[in-house]
C-alpha positions, -999 to +999 in steps of 0.1 A: +081-455-227+083-441-191+112-446-168+098-458-134+112-473-102+107-478-065+124-457-039+126-483-012+142-461+014+116-434+010+089-461+012+103-473+045+104-437+058+068-433+048+060-466+065+075-455+098+053-424+099+023-444+087+026-469+116+015-443+142-012-428+120-029-461+111-026-473+148-052-447+157-076-455+129-108-475+133-109-504+108-140-503+086-160-536+089-180-527+058-213-531+075-228-496+069-263-505+059-264-476+033-238-494+012-234-531+021-254-562+029-267-564+064-246-582+090-272-610+091-268-618+054-256-652+044-222-658+028-236-663-007-254-630-006-224-612+007-200-627-018-223-622-048-230-586-038-194-576-036-184-596-066-209-576-087-203-542-072-165-544-073-167-556-110-181-521-118-161-501-093-140-481-119-139-447-135-173-434-122-165-397-125-150-383-156-135-348-163-164-324-162-189-352-154-190-360-117-210-391-107-230-375-079-266-380-069-292-377-042-306-409-026-332-406+002-323-370+007-286-375+010-259-366-015-234-393-026-204-391-048-184-417-068-181-451-052-204-440-024-232-435-049-225-468-067-227-488-035-257-469-022-276-478-053-263-513-050-277-517-015-310-502-026-313-528-054-304-556-029-333-544-007-358-540-035-350-570-057-326-595-042-329-618-072-311-592-092-279-605-076-281-640-091-261-655-120-293-661-141-303-624-139-268-611-144-264-633-175-291-613-194-286-578-180-288-551-206-273-516-211-307-502-203-309-522-171-276-507-159-285-472-169-318-474-151-302-490-120-272-467-116-288-434-125-298-407-100-307-371-097-280-347-088-286-319-062-299-297-090-324-323-101-306-333-133-303-369-143-268-384-137-260-416-155-230-440-150-203-438-176-200-467-200-233-485-192-228-508-222-194-519-209-207-524-174-235-545-187-210-566-206-189-572-175-220-583-155-232-606-182-198-622-183-200-627-145-234-643-148-226-666-177-193-679-162-207-683-127-235-705-142-211-725-164-182-730-140-195-725-104-231-738-105-243-701-103-227-696-069-203-667-061-192-684-029-179-714-049-153-690-063-141-684-028-140-721-021-120-727-053-092-706-039-088-731-010-081-703+015-052-689-004-049-656-023-022-671-045-007-706-046+010-714-078-015-709-106-043-712-080-057-692-052-086-667-050-069-639-069-061-662-098-095-678-098-111-644-103-091-639-136-117-661-152-140-631-152-134-602-176-139-576-149-111-591-128-084-594-155-064-562-149-026-566-147-022-550-113-052-569-098-068-538-083-104-551-083-094-586-072-075-574-041-103-549-033-128-578-034-106-599-012-104-570+013-142-567+014-148-604+018-121-609+044-135-580+065-170-595+063-157-629+074-164-648+041-128-652+030-102-665+054-067-660+041-040-686+048-013-666+031-015-630+044+020-623+030+004-623-004-019-594+004-014-563-018-030-528-018-055-523-046-038-495-065-066-472-076-061-437-090-058-421-055-030-445-045-011-440-078-012-402-074-001-403-038+028-427-046+042-403-072+038-372-050+055-389-021+083-400-043+081-436-032+076-442-070+102-423-090+096-414-126+117-393-150+111-356-155+096-360-189+069-383-175+062-359-146+056-332-172+034-356-193+013-363-162+010-326-154-001-319-190-026-348-191-009-368-218-027-402-221-007-431-208-005-464-228-016-497-213+020-506-206+029-473-190-001-474-167+007-510-156+044-501-149+034-471-128+008-490-108+029-520-102+058-498-090+033-482-066+021-516-054+057-527-047+064-494-029+033-497-007+042-533+001+076-521+014+059-494+034+035-519+049+063-542+060+082-513+076+050-501+094+039-536+104+005-528+090-019-551+071-019-539+034-057-540+034-059-518+064-032-495+049-054-493+018-084-481+039-062-452+051-047-444+017-080-443-001-095-419+024-063-399+024-065-395-013-102-386-012-101-362+017-065-349+021-041-354-008-067-346-033-062-342-071-066-304-071-064-292-035-040-311-013-040-301+024-003-291+022-016-262+000-050-254+015-043-263+052-056-291+073-094-294+079-118-315+099-121-345+076-083-348+073-078-342+110-104-369+119-084-393+097-053-386+117-034-374+087-026-339+101+002-331+125+006-297+140-016-281+114+001-297+083+002-330+065+016-358+087+038-370+058+053-336+049+088-345+059+090-375+035+069-360+007+090-353-024+063-329-038+069-305-009+105-302-020+101-304-058+069-288-071+072-309-103+061-339-083+028-322-072+010-338-101-026-349-106-033-385-114-019-397-146-043-399-176-056-434-183-093-431-186-104-456-213-103-487-190-125-508-168-095-518-146-094-489-121 
């Protein structure tokens, strides 16, 4: 079992730098018509679309198998490709996003929907189409049985709260197989989307958490806001698979550390997540972080560069101890993240 903890002082130091960086960032309203429902869409359409898409928003690229394809002449990668294909389906067949259709979706349906041609013209399929179909059927069946087929009724069941005792939106989502992960990554990601689109109004913002995906877990270890023992760092570097318990411990520690950083920064955790996700994709990448390769346009546009180097260099433990410059930990066989 790994040894893991939160370095609260380092998290607060990170938060103090983050405050200024995030203040310059434009908040994404999630209205880009390539990926999301139009601004004119009704709340049921918006809720159902995001409920479905977030349910499958996990492990899209695998080692040696990038999920990358061309749609309408433009190349998309990972989650961008997933949501681009989701929006195209919404345009071509809106009835697809109904409880009745979801309840009988097949593996072949998922494979056909989420496949694309890569830039070389080869067919790219989503990983685990059978599992993704299972998650969607579960959504459809339970929406029909418990919420009269309405996704928006799940929002109403939360009564405006993320968590309130055993109730609240996050706990309501645990009815569905796709939203049962122990660190609630998908649930908080869905809450972020729905709040930003004006569907979910949150009465308890103090219960917001960042959705800890693989980028955020990697960044937390590199920064040192999550501290793990040397054996675990070496295990991550070597790609040793983590157990369910080890993965949950690491991600929960990251969630706590980011919550402390958000408090120090005075930043909404959902807005903080916007930045961290882009920072992980564009700057503190798995193989080529900017502290090694130098700042570039995408990272500079994000505001994550300062005087030609990473804005967080002074608080990043990996800059002082190369053992912390690890890739993301190995926990692949999951639909959680």
